[in-house]
BALOBA-1460 file (C-alpha; in Angstrom, 3 decimals):
// residues 401
<rec num="1" residu="x" x="240.325" y="74.562" z="-160.883"/>
<rec num="2" residu="x" x="238.287" y="74.230" z="-157.711"/>
<rec num="3" residu="x" x="236.575" y="70.957" z="-156.993"/>
<rec num="4" residu="x" x="238.346" y="69.257" z="-159.883"/>
<rec num="5" residu="x" x="236.632" y="71.115" z="-162.740"/>
<rec num="6" residu="x" x="239.179" y="72.614" z="-165.239"/>
<rec num="7" residu="x" x="238.444" y="75.461" z="-167.517"/>
<rec num="8" residu="x" x="240.907" y="76.220" z="-170.432"/>
<rec num="9" residu="x" x="238.774" y="77.684" z="-173.293"/>
<rec num="10" residu="x" x="239.856" y="77.646" z="-176.888"/>
<rec num="11" residu="x" x="239.361" y="80.655" z="-179.019"/>
<rec num="12" residu="x" x="236.593" y="78.893" z="-180.963"/>
<rec num="13" residu="x" x="235.001" y="77.018" z="-178.064"/>
<rec num="14" residu="x" x="234.466" y="79.677" z="-175.399"/>
<rec num="15" residu="x" x="230.710" y="78.924" z="-174.984"/>
<rec num="16" residu="x" x="231.015" y="75.200" z="-174.938"/>
<rec num="17" residu="x" x="233.875" y="75.267" z="-172.444"/>
<rec num="18" residu="x" x="232.250" y="77.682" z="-170.177"/>
<rec num="19" residu="x" x="228.888" y="75.747" z="-170.179"/>
<rec num="20" residu="x" x="230.750" y="72.406" z="-169.515"/>
<rec num="21" residu="x" x="232.643" y="74.108" z="-166.624"/>
<rec num="22" residu="x" x="229.318" y="75.401" z="-165.151"/>
<rec num="23" residu="x" x="227.670" y="72.034" z="-165.326"/>
<rec num="24" residu="x" x="230.611" y="70.248" z="-163.810"/>
<rec num="25" residu="x" x="230.654" y="72.865" z="-160.933"/>
<rec num="26" residu="x" x="226.933" y="72.634" z="-160.314"/>
<rec num="27" residu="x" x="226.992" y="68.875" z="-160.071"/>
<rec num="28" residu="x" x="230.112" y="68.806" z="-157.884"/>
<rec num="29" residu="x" x="228.835" y="71.598" z="-155.604"/>
<rec num="30" residu="x" x="225.434" y="69.854" z="-155.223"/>
<rec num="31" residu="x" x="226.717" y="66.280" z="-154.555"/>
<rec num="32" residu="x" x="229.615" y="67.253" z="-152.311"/>
<rec num="33" residu="x" x="227.709" y="69.895" z="-150.428"/>
<rec num="34" residu="x" x="224.884" y="67.391" z="-149.593"/>
<rec num="35" residu="x" x="227.379" y="64.765" z="-148.569"/>
<rec num="36" residu="x" x="229.078" y="67.354" z="-146.153"/>
<rec num="37" residu="x" x="225.917" y="68.593" z="-144.620"/>
<rec num="38" residu="x" x="224.283" y="65.204" z="-144.277"/>
<rec num="39" residu="x" x="227.359" y="63.556" z="-142.802"/>
<rec num="40" residu="x" x="227.058" y="62.476" z="-139.161"/>
<rec num="41" residu="x" x="228.422" y="65.029" z="-136.798"/>
<rec num="42" residu="x" x="227.978" y="68.056" z="-139.115"/>
<rec num="43" residu="x" x="226.234" y="71.129" z="-138.094"/>
<rec num="44" residu="x" x="223.169" y="70.468" z="-140.146"/>
<rec num="45" residu="x" x="223.038" y="66.838" z="-138.959"/>
<rec num="46" residu="x" x="222.976" y="68.009" z="-135.380"/>
<rec num="47" residu="x" x="220.400" y="70.574" z="-136.149"/>
<rec num="48" residu="x" x="218.161" y="67.957" z="-137.787"/>
<rec num="49" residu="x" x="218.536" y="65.783" z="-134.741"/>
<rec num="50" residu="x" x="217.442" y="68.700" z="-132.492"/>
<rec num="51" residu="x" x="214.543" y="69.623" z="-134.625"/>
<rec num="52" residu="x" x="213.236" y="66.040" z="-134.845"/>
<rec num="53" residu="x" x="213.644" y="65.750" z="-130.959"/>
<rec num="54" residu="x" x="211.704" y="69.013" z="-130.387"/>
<rec num="55" residu="x" x="209.028" y="67.933" z="-132.820"/>
<rec num="56" residu="x" x="208.432" y="64.587" z="-131.205"/>
<rec num="57" residu="x" x="208.556" y="66.167" z="-127.782"/>
<rec num="58" residu="x" x="205.860" y="68.794" z="-128.753"/>
<rec num="59" residu="x" x="203.682" y="66.008" z="-130.186"/>
<rec num="60" residu="x" x="204.030" y="63.955" z="-126.864"/>
<rec num="61" residu="x" x="203.291" y="66.886" z="-124.703"/>
<rec num="62" residu="x" x="200.011" y="67.487" z="-126.588"/>
<rec num="63" residu="x" x="199.030" y="63.928" z="-125.863"/>
<rec num="64" residu="x" x="200.211" y="64.315" z="-122.223"/>
<rec num="65" residu="x" x="198.013" y="67.298" z="-121.586"/>
<rec num="66" residu="x" x="194.944" y="65.512" z="-122.795"/>
<rec num="67" residu="x" x="194.614" y="66.957" z="-126.320"/>
<rec num="68" residu="x" x="192.713" y="64.469" z="-128.655"/>
<rec num="69" residu="x" x="194.831" y="63.977" z="-131.885"/>
<rec num="70" residu="x" x="192.952" y="62.621" z="-134.739"/>
<rec num="71" residu="x" x="194.064" y="60.092" z="-137.232"/>
<rec num="72" residu="x" x="194.772" y="62.693" z="-139.891"/>
<rec num="73" residu="x" x="197.027" y="64.733" z="-137.643"/>
<rec num="74" residu="x" x="198.928" y="61.628" z="-136.607"/>
<rec num="75" residu="x" x="199.351" y="60.502" z="-140.258"/>
<rec num="76" residu="x" x="200.464" y="63.995" z="-141.346"/>
<rec num="77" residu="x" x="203.095" y="64.092" z="-138.515"/>
<rec num="78" residu="x" x="204.460" y="60.748" z="-139.611"/>
<rec num="79" residu="x" x="204.616" y="61.794" z="-143.191"/>
<rec num="80" residu="x" x="206.514" y="64.894" z="-142.458"/>
<rec num="81" residu="x" x="209.068" y="63.038" z="-140.355"/>
<rec num="82" residu="x" x="209.372" y="60.392" z="-143.102"/>
<rec num="83" residu="x" x="209.861" y="63.045" z="-145.787"/>
<rec num="84" residu="x" x="212.477" y="64.960" z="-143.885"/>
<rec num="85" residu="x" x="214.513" y="61.780" z="-142.896"/>
<rec num="86" residu="x" x="214.370" y="60.665" z="-146.640"/>
<rec num="87" residu="x" x="215.581" y="63.775" z="-148.332"/>
<rec num="88" residu="x" x="217.817" y="65.075" z="-145.685"/>
<rec num="89" residu="x" x="219.851" y="61.928" z="-145.013"/>
<rec num="90" residu="x" x="219.520" y="59.674" z="-148.038"/>
<rec num="91" residu="x" x="221.557" y="60.669" z="-150.993"/>
<rec num="92" residu="x" x="220.058" y="58.255" z="-153.628"/>
<rec num="93" residu="x" x="216.534" y="59.672" z="-152.791"/>
<rec num="94" residu="x" x="217.763" y="63.214" z="-152.963"/>
<rec num="95" residu="x" x="219.706" y="62.700" z="-156.256"/>
<rec num="96" residu="x" x="216.782" y="61.065" z="-158.007"/>
<rec num="97" residu="x" x="213.979" y="63.312" z="-156.943"/>
<rec num="98" residu="x" x="215.722" y="66.702" z="-156.657"/>
<rec num="99" residu="x" x="219.228" y="66.890" z="-158.230"/>
<rec num="100" residu="x" x="218.548" y="65.016" z="-161.381"/>
<rec num="101" residu="x" x="215.233" y="66.916" z="-162.005"/>
<rec num="102" residu="x" x="216.890" y="70.352" z="-161.471"/>
<rec num="103" residu="x" x="219.931" y="69.588" z="-163.720"/>
<rec num="104" residu="x" x="218.456" y="67.406" z="-166.418"/>
<rec num="105" residu="x" x="214.855" y="68.480" z="-166.838"/>
<rec num="106" residu="x" x="215.651" y="71.920" z="-168.646"/>
<rec num="107" residu="x" x="217.276" y="70.286" z="-171.565"/>
<rec num="108" residu="x" x="214.621" y="67.668" z="-171.901"/>
<rec num="109" residu="x" x="211.768" y="70.241" z="-171.508"/>
<rec num="110" residu="x" x="213.391" y="72.690" z="-173.938"/>
<rec num="111" residu="x" x="213.880" y="69.847" z="-176.484"/>
<rec num="112" residu="x" x="210.261" y="68.663" z="-176.267"/>
<rec num="113" residu="x" x="209.206" y="72.265" z="-176.945"/>
<rec num="114" residu="x" x="211.849" y="73.164" z="-179.439"/>
<rec num="115" residu="x" x="211.861" y="70.087" z="-181.799"/>
<rec num="116" residu="x" x="208.399" y="70.625" z="-183.167"/>
<rec num="117" residu="x" x="209.203" y="74.261" z="-183.794"/>
<rec num="118" residu="x" x="212.520" y="73.447" z="-185.453"/>
<rec num="119" residu="x" x="214.478" y="75.581" z="-183.089"/>
<rec num="120" residu="x" x="218.381" y="75.344" z="-183.420"/>
<rec num="121" residu="x" x="219.878" y="73.351" z="-180.454"/>
<rec num="122" residu="x" x="216.556" y="71.687" z="-179.566"/>
<rec num="123" residu="x" x="218.186" y="68.225" z="-180.402"/>
<rec num="124" residu="x" x="221.452" y="69.016" z="-178.495"/>
<rec num="125" residu="x" x="224.514" y="70.856" z="-179.481"/>
<rec num="126" residu="x" x="223.374" y="74.349" z="-178.361"/>
<rec num="127" residu="x" x="226.764" y="75.209" z="-177.057"/>
<rec num="128" residu="x" x="228.347" y="74.427" z="-180.373"/>
<rec num="129" residu="x" x="225.688" y="76.726" z="-182.290"/>
<rec num="130" residu="x" x="226.532" y="79.502" z="-179.874"/>
<rec num="131" residu="x" x="230.233" y="79.080" z="-180.740"/>
<rec num="132" residu="x" x="229.417" y="79.320" z="-184.418"/>
<rec num="133" residu="x" x="227.607" y="82.554" z="-184.011"/>
<rec num="134" residu="x" x="230.480" y="83.886" z="-181.852"/>
<rec num="135" residu="x" x="232.831" y="82.905" z="-184.468"/>
<rec num="136" residu="x" x="230.839" y="84.679" z="-187.329"/>
<rec num="137" residu="x" x="230.700" y="87.808" z="-185.207"/>
<rec num="138" residu="x" x="234.390" y="87.924" z="-184.802"/>
<rec num="139" residu="x" x="234.899" y="87.216" z="-188.474"/>
<rec num="140" residu="x" x="232.563" y="90.025" z="-189.328"/>
<rec num="141" residu="x" x="234.554" y="92.346" z="-187.039"/>
<rec num="142" residu="x" x="237.730" y="91.379" z="-188.863"/>
<rec num="143" residu="x" x="236.171" y="92.099" z="-192.203"/>
<rec num="144" residu="x" x="234.708" y="95.368" z="-191.126"/>
<rec num="145" residu="x" x="231.677" y="97.103" z="-192.778"/>
<rec num="146" residu="x" x="233.557" y="98.175" z="-195.900"/>
<rec num="147" residu="x" x="233.041" y="101.341" z="-197.844"/>
<rec num="148" residu="x" x="229.652" y="101.498" z="-199.606"/>
<rec num="149" residu="x" x="229.779" y="102.089" z="-203.398"/>
<rec num="150" residu="x" x="227.737" y="104.833" z="-205.069"/>
<rec num="151" residu="x" x="225.193" y="102.399" z="-206.122"/>
<rec num="152" residu="x" x="224.702" y="101.087" z="-202.602"/>
<rec num="153" residu="x" x="224.236" y="104.663" z="-201.333"/>
<rec num="154" residu="x" x="221.590" y="105.451" z="-204.115"/>
<rec num="155" residu="x" x="219.774" y="102.232" z="-203.331"/>
<rec num="156" residu="x" x="219.774" y="102.888" z="-199.750"/>
<rec num="157" residu="x" x="218.661" y="106.598" z="-200.060"/>
<rec num="158" residu="x" x="221.804" y="107.653" z="-198.322"/>
<rec num="159" residu="x" x="223.909" y="106.141" z="-195.385"/>
<rec num="160" residu="x" x="223.376" y="107.414" z="-191.971"/>
<rec num="161" residu="x" x="226.434" y="108.958" z="-190.385"/>
<rec num="162" residu="x" x="227.879" y="107.054" z="-187.458"/>
<rec num="163" residu="x" x="227.370" y="108.343" z="-183.937"/>
<rec num="164" residu="x" x="231.038" y="108.608" z="-183.461"/>
<rec num="165" residu="x" x="234.281" y="107.562" z="-185.241"/>
<rec num="166" residu="x" x="234.722" y="103.778" z="-185.548"/>
<rec num="167" residu="x" x="231.170" y="103.307" z="-184.307"/>
<rec num="168" residu="x" x="230.708" y="100.184" z="-186.627"/>
<rec num="169" residu="x" x="233.646" y="98.471" z="-185.061"/>
<rec num="170" residu="x" x="232.349" y="99.322" z="-181.647"/>
<rec num="171" residu="x" x="228.866" y="98.078" z="-182.566"/>
<rec num="172" residu="x" x="230.097" y="94.773" z="-183.819"/>
<rec num="173" residu="x" x="232.204" y="94.210" z="-180.689"/>
<rec num="174" residu="x" x="229.376" y="95.204" z="-178.426"/>
<rec num="175" residu="x" x="226.944" y="92.946" z="-180.281"/>
<rec num="176" residu="x" x="229.127" y="90.035" z="-179.587"/>
<rec num="177" residu="x" x="229.556" y="90.977" z="-175.909"/>
<rec num="178" residu="x" x="225.717" y="91.442" z="-175.420"/>
<rec num="179" residu="x" x="224.982" y="88.136" z="-177.170"/>
<rec num="180" residu="x" x="227.379" y="86.234" z="-174.821"/>
<rec num="181" residu="x" x="226.383" y="88.015" z="-171.758"/>
<rec num="182" residu="x" x="222.726" y="87.906" z="-172.334"/>
<rec num="183" residu="x" x="222.646" y="84.163" z="-173.097"/>
<rec num="184" residu="x" x="225.581" y="82.612" z="-171.103"/>
<rec num="185" residu="x" x="225.286" y="85.140" z="-168.221"/>
<rec num="186" residu="x" x="221.704" y="84.375" z="-167.527"/>
<rec num="187" residu="x" x="222.288" y="80.618" z="-167.826"/>
<rec num="188" residu="x" x="225.249" y="80.870" z="-165.445"/>
<rec num="189" residu="x" x="223.176" y="82.767" z="-162.904"/>
<rec num="190" residu="x" x="220.596" y="80.135" z="-162.832"/>
<rec num="191" residu="x" x="222.858" y="77.285" z="-162.706"/>
<rec num="192" residu="x" x="225.112" y="78.696" z="-159.897"/>
<rec num="193" residu="x" x="222.101" y="79.554" z="-157.884"/>
<rec num="194" residu="x" x="220.664" y="76.009" z="-158.335"/>
<rec num="195" residu="x" x="223.898" y="74.369" z="-157.323"/>
<rec num="196" residu="x" x="223.985" y="76.520" z="-154.063"/>
<rec num="197" residu="x" x="220.419" y="75.542" z="-153.307"/>
<rec num="198" residu="x" x="221.217" y="71.901" z="-153.994"/>
<rec num="199" residu="x" x="224.111" y="71.991" z="-151.733"/>
<rec num="200" residu="x" x="221.956" y="73.461" z="-148.911"/>
<rec num="201" residu="x" x="219.175" y="70.961" z="-149.447"/>
<rec num="202" residu="x" x="219.479" y="69.057" z="-146.155"/>
<rec num="203" residu="x" x="219.152" y="72.197" z="-144.185"/>
<rec num="204" residu="x" x="216.054" y="73.592" z="-145.866"/>
<rec num="205" residu="x" x="214.364" y="70.016" z="-145.810"/>
<rec num="206" residu="x" x="214.589" y="69.930" z="-142.155"/>
<rec num="207" residu="x" x="212.636" y="73.195" z="-141.915"/>
<rec num="208" residu="x" x="209.412" y="71.387" z="-143.187"/>
<rec num="209" residu="x" x="208.870" y="70.073" z="-139.616"/>
<rec num="210" residu="x" x="207.457" y="73.241" z="-138.102"/>
<rec num="211" residu="x" x="204.828" y="75.829" z="-139.245"/>
<rec num="212" residu="x" x="207.101" y="78.691" z="-138.304"/>
<rec num="213" residu="x" x="209.940" y="77.520" z="-140.573"/>
<rec num="214" residu="x" x="208.039" y="75.911" z="-143.369"/>
<rec num="215" residu="x" x="208.321" y="79.271" z="-145.280"/>
<rec num="216" residu="x" x="212.103" y="78.725" z="-145.531"/>
<rec num="217" residu="x" x="211.511" y="75.376" z="-147.155"/>
<rec num="218" residu="x" x="208.926" y="76.844" z="-149.524"/>
<rec num="219" residu="x" x="211.273" y="79.563" z="-150.603"/>
<rec num="220" residu="x" x="214.006" y="76.881" z="-151.277"/>
<rec num="221" residu="x" x="211.558" y="74.732" z="-153.392"/>
<rec num="222" residu="x" x="210.518" y="77.951" z="-155.244"/>
<rec num="223" residu="x" x="214.007" y="78.892" z="-155.992"/>
<rec num="224" residu="x" x="214.823" y="75.281" z="-157.451"/>
<rec num="225" residu="x" x="211.632" y="75.486" z="-159.508"/>
<rec num="226" residu="x" x="212.600" y="78.972" z="-160.827"/>
<rec num="227" residu="x" x="216.038" y="77.730" z="-161.741"/>
<rec num="228" residu="x" x="214.719" y="74.638" z="-163.548"/>
<rec num="229" residu="x" x="211.959" y="76.260" z="-165.581"/>
<rec num="230" residu="x" x="214.087" y="79.336" z="-166.119"/>
<rec num="231" residu="x" x="217.043" y="77.351" z="-167.558"/>
<rec num="232" residu="x" x="214.480" y="75.745" z="-170.013"/>
<rec num="233" residu="x" x="213.265" y="79.327" z="-170.951"/>
<rec num="234" residu="x" x="216.832" y="80.560" z="-171.647"/>
<rec num="235" residu="x" x="217.410" y="77.400" z="-173.920"/>
<rec num="236" residu="x" x="214.288" y="78.296" z="-175.949"/>
<rec num="237" residu="x" x="215.082" y="81.916" z="-176.149"/>
<rec num="238" residu="x" x="218.662" y="81.175" z="-177.290"/>
<rec num="239" residu="x" x="217.270" y="78.847" z="-179.859"/>
<rec num="240" residu="x" x="215.006" y="81.556" z="-181.309"/>
<rec num="241" residu="x" x="217.977" y="84.002" z="-181.318"/>
<rec num="242" residu="x" x="220.140" y="81.527" z="-183.017"/>
<rec num="243" residu="x" x="217.539" y="80.884" z="-185.638"/>
<rec num="244" residu="x" x="217.671" y="84.606" z="-186.477"/>
<rec num="245" residu="x" x="221.408" y="85.170" z="-186.200"/>
<rec num="246" residu="x" x="222.853" y="82.268" z="-187.918"/>
<rec num="247" residu="x" x="221.541" y="82.739" z="-191.523"/>
<rec num="248" residu="x" x="221.943" y="86.552" z="-191.202"/>
<rec num="249" residu="x" x="225.633" y="86.375" z="-190.094"/>
<rec num="250" residu="x" x="226.380" y="83.836" z="-192.795"/>
<rec num="251" residu="x" x="224.874" y="86.128" z="-195.450"/>
<rec num="252" residu="x" x="226.809" y="89.121" z="-194.095"/>
<rec num="253" residu="x" x="230.130" y="87.234" z="-194.089"/>
<rec num="254" residu="x" x="229.579" y="86.150" z="-197.653"/>
<rec num="255" residu="x" x="228.869" y="89.587" z="-198.805"/>
<rec num="256" residu="x" x="232.092" y="90.904" z="-197.093"/>
<rec num="257" residu="x" x="234.108" y="88.106" z="-198.533"/>
<rec num="258" residu="x" x="232.888" y="89.147" z="-201.867"/>
<rec num="259" residu="x" x="233.898" y="92.758" z="-201.269"/>
<rec num="260" residu="x" x="230.426" y="94.124" z="-200.775"/>
<rec num="261" residu="x" x="229.927" y="96.720" z="-198.042"/>
<rec num="262" residu="x" x="227.419" y="96.278" z="-195.346"/>
<rec num="263" residu="x" x="226.584" y="99.713" z="-194.058"/>
<rec num="264" residu="x" x="224.183" y="99.747" z="-191.113"/>
<rec num="265" residu="x" x="224.534" y="96.161" z="-190.254"/>
<rec num="266" residu="x" x="226.485" y="96.647" z="-187.090"/>
<rec num="267" residu="x" x="223.845" y="98.900" z="-185.561"/>
<rec num="268" residu="x" x="221.128" y="96.351" z="-186.474"/>
<rec num="269" residu="x" x="223.181" y="93.580" z="-185.135"/>
<rec num="270" residu="x" x="223.814" y="95.454" z="-181.850"/>
<rec num="271" residu="x" x="220.010" y="96.313" z="-181.453"/>
<rec num="272" residu="x" x="219.145" y="92.670" z="-182.172"/>
<rec num="273" residu="x" x="221.487" y="91.392" z="-179.526"/>
<rec num="274" residu="x" x="220.129" y="93.769" z="-176.890"/>
<rec num="275" residu="x" x="216.466" y="92.992" z="-177.614"/>
<rec num="276" residu="x" x="217.032" y="89.388" z="-177.263"/>
<rec num="277" residu="x" x="219.056" y="89.848" z="-173.956"/>
<rec num="278" residu="x" x="216.270" y="91.892" z="-172.561"/>
<rec num="279" residu="x" x="213.656" y="89.173" z="-173.907"/>
<rec num="280" residu="x" x="215.860" y="86.446" z="-172.066"/>
<rec num="281" residu="x" x="215.907" y="88.480" z="-168.821"/>
<rec num="282" residu="x" x="212.242" y="89.110" z="-169.070"/>
<rec num="283" residu="x" x="211.466" y="85.375" z="-169.619"/>
<rec num="284" residu="x" x="213.473" y="84.512" z="-166.611"/>
<rec num="285" residu="x" x="211.673" y="87.052" z="-164.541"/>
<rec num="286" residu="x" x="208.264" y="85.744" z="-165.696"/>
<rec num="287" residu="x" x="209.142" y="82.231" z="-164.881"/>
<rec num="288" residu="x" x="210.426" y="83.254" z="-161.530"/>
<rec num="289" residu="x" x="207.212" y="85.062" z="-160.810"/>
<rec num="290" residu="x" x="205.250" y="82.071" z="-161.594"/>
<rec num="291" residu="x" x="207.538" y="79.742" z="-159.568"/>
<rec num="292" residu="x" x="207.293" y="81.997" z="-156.574"/>
<rec num="293" residu="x" x="203.529" y="81.456" z="-156.494"/>
<rec num="294" residu="x" x="204.185" y="77.907" z="-155.429"/>
<rec num="295" residu="x" x="202.602" y="76.749" z="-152.145"/>
<rec num="296" residu="x" x="203.081" y="73.668" z="-150.285"/>
<rec num="297" residu="x" x="199.839" y="71.501" z="-149.659"/>
<rec num="298" residu="x" x="200.925" y="70.992" z="-146.087"/>
<rec num="299" residu="x" x="199.100" y="74.231" z="-145.065"/>
<rec num="300" residu="x" x="195.820" y="73.030" z="-146.670"/>
<rec num="301" residu="x" x="196.186" y="69.626" z="-144.973"/>
<rec num="302" residu="x" x="196.883" y="71.211" z="-141.497"/>
<rec num="303" residu="x" x="193.910" y="73.599" z="-142.076"/>
<rec num="304" residu="x" x="191.729" y="70.599" z="-142.848"/>
<rec num="305" residu="x" x="192.848" y="68.705" z="-139.744"/>
<rec num="306" residu="x" x="192.448" y="71.687" z="-137.472"/>
<rec num="307" residu="x" x="188.967" y="72.462" z="-139.048"/>
<rec num="308" residu="x" x="187.889" y="68.981" z="-138.522"/>
<rec num="309" residu="x" x="189.030" y="69.070" z="-134.885"/>
<rec num="310" residu="x" x="187.273" y="72.405" z="-134.398"/>
<rec num="311" residu="x" x="184.057" y="71.079" z="-135.863"/>
<rec num="312" residu="x" x="184.100" y="68.042" z="-133.729"/>
<rec num="313" residu="x" x="184.581" y="70.204" z="-130.629"/>
<rec num="314" residu="x" x="181.874" y="72.588" z="-131.688"/>
<rec num="315" residu="x" x="179.439" y="69.664" z="-132.212"/>
<rec num="316" residu="x" x="180.069" y="68.393" z="-128.675"/>
<rec num="317" residu="x" x="179.672" y="71.881" z="-127.241"/>
<rec num="318" residu="x" x="176.338" y="72.331" z="-129.190"/>
<rec num="319" residu="x" x="174.941" y="68.891" z="-128.053"/>
<rec num="320" residu="x" x="175.750" y="69.757" z="-124.455"/>
<rec num="321" residu="x" x="174.145" y="73.202" z="-124.706"/>
<rec num="322" residu="x" x="171.021" y="71.613" z="-126.304"/>
<rec num="323" residu="x" x="170.871" y="69.147" z="-123.320"/>
<rec num="324" residu="x" x="171.129" y="71.901" z="-120.908"/>
<rec num="325" residu="x" x="168.433" y="74.029" z="-122.719"/>
<rec num="326" residu="x" x="165.994" y="71.076" z="-122.902"/>
<rec num="327" residu="x" x="166.374" y="70.436" z="-119.246"/>
<rec num="328" residu="x" x="165.726" y="74.166" z="-118.413"/>
<rec num="329" residu="x" x="162.686" y="74.253" z="-120.581"/>
<rec num="330" residu="x" x="160.838" y="71.243" z="-118.909"/>
<rec num="331" residu="x" x="157.681" y="72.379" z="-117.000"/>
<rec num="332" residu="x" x="157.848" y="72.465" z="-113.214"/>
<rec num="333" residu="x" x="154.816" y="70.289" z="-113.011"/>
<rec num="334" residu="x" x="156.493" y="67.457" z="-114.793"/>
<rec num="335" residu="x" x="159.353" y="67.730" z="-112.425"/>
<rec num="336" residu="x" x="157.048" y="67.544" z="-109.377"/>
<rec num="337" residu="x" x="155.187" y="64.591" z="-111.007"/>
<rec num="338" residu="x" x="158.528" y="62.820" z="-111.445"/>
<rec num="339" residu="x" x="159.512" y="63.474" z="-107.806"/>
<rec num="340" residu="x" x="156.163" y="62.067" z="-106.484"/>
<rec num="341" residu="x" x="156.408" y="59.011" z="-108.668"/>
<rec num="342" residu="x" x="159.836" y="58.359" z="-107.343"/>
<rec num="343" residu="x" x="158.548" y="58.742" z="-103.654"/>
<rec num="344" residu="x" x="155.759" y="56.250" z="-104.476"/>
<rec num="345" residu="x" x="158.080" y="53.786" z="-106.011"/>
<rec num="346" residu="x" x="160.224" y="53.971" z="-102.925"/>
<rec num="347" residu="x" x="157.195" y="53.402" z="-100.542"/>
<rec num="348" residu="x" x="156.041" y="50.589" z="-102.636"/>
<rec num="349" residu="x" x="159.398" y="48.870" z="-102.486"/>
<rec num="350" residu="x" x="159.436" y="49.463" z="-98.724"/>
<rec num="351" residu="x" x="156.002" y="47.854" z="-98.304"/>
<rec num="352" residu="x" x="156.999" y="44.787" z="-100.344"/>
<rec num="353" residu="x" x="160.064" y="44.345" z="-98.216"/>
<rec num="354" residu="x" x="157.890" y="44.647" z="-94.847"/>
<rec num="355" residu="x" x="155.265" y="42.157" z="-96.247"/>
<rec num="356" residu="x" x="157.794" y="39.665" z="-97.131"/>
<rec num="357" residu="x" x="159.536" y="39.911" z="-93.781"/>
<rec num="358" residu="x" x="156.149" y="39.248" z="-91.967"/>
<rec num="359" residu="x" x="155.452" y="36.299" z="-94.085"/>
<rec num="360" residu="x" x="158.769" y="34.782" z="-93.456"/>
<rec num="361" residu="x" x="158.395" y="35.210" z="-89.744"/>
<rec num="362" residu="x" x="154.786" y="33.800" z="-89.716"/>
<rec num="363" residu="x" x="155.900" y="30.767" z="-91.687"/>
<rec num="364" residu="x" x="158.781" y="30.279" z="-89.091"/>
<rec num="365" residu="x" x="156.281" y="30.271" z="-86.151"/>
<rec num="366" residu="x" x="153.907" y="27.822" z="-87.697"/>
<rec num="367" residu="x" x="156.743" y="25.537" z="-88.531"/>
<rec num="368" residu="x" x="157.714" y="25.544" z="-84.788"/>
<rec num="369" residu="x" x="154.117" y="24.737" z="-83.311"/>
<rec num="370" residu="x" x="152.693" y="22.293" z="-85.908"/>
<rec num="371" residu="x" x="153.961" y="19.262" z="-87.542"/>
<rec num="372" residu="x" x="155.409" y="19.624" z="-90.736"/>
<rec num="373" residu="x" x="153.201" y="19.018" z="-93.728"/>
<rec num="374" residu="x" x="155.304" y="16.433" z="-95.112"/>
<rec num="375" residu="x" x="155.486" y="14.320" z="-91.734"/>
<rec num="376" residu="x" x="153.942" y="10.769" z="-91.771"/>
<rec num="377" residu="x" x="151.155" y="9.616" z="-89.251"/>
<rec num="378" residu="x" x="151.749" y="6.574" z="-87.226"/>
<rec num="379" residu="x" x="149.394" y="3.409" z="-87.654"/>
<rec num="380" residu="x" x="146.305" y="3.641" z="-85.485"/>
<rec num="381" residu="x" x="146.592" y="7.200" z="-84.795"/>
<rec num="382" residu="x" x="144.542" y="8.542" z="-87.745"/>
<rec num="383" residu="x" x="141.477" y="8.970" z="-85.529"/>
<rec num="384" residu="x" x="142.311" y="9.940" z="-81.993"/>
<rec num="385" residu="x" x="140.035" y="9.322" z="-78.845"/>
<rec num="386" residu="x" x="138.335" y="12.452" z="-77.466"/>
<rec num="387" residu="x" x="139.308" y="13.136" z="-73.805"/>
<rec num="388" residu="x" x="136.629" y="15.831" z="-73.191"/>
<rec num="389" residu="x" x="132.751" y="15.616" z="-73.272"/>
<rec num="390" residu="x" x="131.300" y="16.805" z="-76.567"/>
<rec num="391" residu="x" x="128.615" y="19.460" z="-76.052"/>
<rec num="392" residu="x" x="126.410" y="20.749" z="-78.702"/>
<rec num="393" residu="x" x="125.043" y="24.239" z="-78.920"/>
<rec num="394" residu="x" x="121.499" y="23.349" z="-77.923"/>
<rec num="395" residu="x" x="122.774" y="21.577" z="-74.925"/>
<rec num="396" residu="x" x="124.711" y="24.646" z="-73.817"/>
<rec num="397" residu="x" x="121.602" y="26.670" z="-74.140"/>
<rec num="398" residu="x" x="119.581" y="24.235" z="-71.837"/>
<rec num="399" residu="x" x="122.280" y="24.319" z="-69.278"/>
<rec num="400" residu="x" x="122.140" y="28.024" z="-69.228"/>
<rec num="401" residu="x" x="118.437" y="28.207" z="-68.385"/>
């Protein structure tokens, strides 16, 4: 009675007690396993802290070495850290999103599919219906097939001899065994696998941080998906099988109670049980094949981010190359013309500077030898007396003769 789940099956309640025990074990294993791995100081908790430290350090080194990280890449990194912390350390979030979906969704999904089809057990009570079929098989084994009458032999055109002595007893017992193993065994396999994956949830959620370990997280998610949908497929397959076996076994039991022999029924019963067991295994394999095609969208987002970064870098490189090519294709005459124009502009600027300097020096000299334009003239000095004799041009010519 590990983990507090008791199992003491009654003769008429083997299937019900076994399924109840499996459900108890799965819930206990998933909840207590998560609590143990997510507890502070546990090995998984220390591993999670180390992985987060490495992830943040690598992100920081990318920035330190000059790599340009876009908004998309930053948002993606923040989302990954948030998802890992939420589902690897928070039990309420993990229970609501993961554990309850894996354990309760199969019954709800099978009920939504089976109720419109009228499958037995679609409204609940599947384990009780399995117990009923098991009880009818045991009762039929007690009754035996009986000895066929002459009339039955004539109506059936003879009775096939058994493969060996007491084959009918063996066939009925084997039919019961195959029925229980095919249904309960497949269900137990998926439930135990789901419980183990649920208990290891914090470990696999932490692997979402890095591209190298993301495949482990994807495999974990595929396993949970296969267990969830596979359990629903088993419930549907068992409902179809119960819909066939229940009326058939009731009719056989009534015939044996009336003393009517049922030759050939054990062989048909064994074949039916084996056919449905193979069908159940095939349905589980088909569902698993579909579930293992699951891919996380993180790769697509990462590819989109990296592609956008490469496209931006390629755009910059192409623009730079175009600039270089345009510069190389310019004619040499245009280059010489630009050089001459630059020289002329420098000479013109230098000439303007010299002219301005000369103007400034001339103005300074005039201001030193002449009165300022704005100076006032004293009274009586507007017309000054001449101190030299005035000589005209004609007088100068006469004096020269």
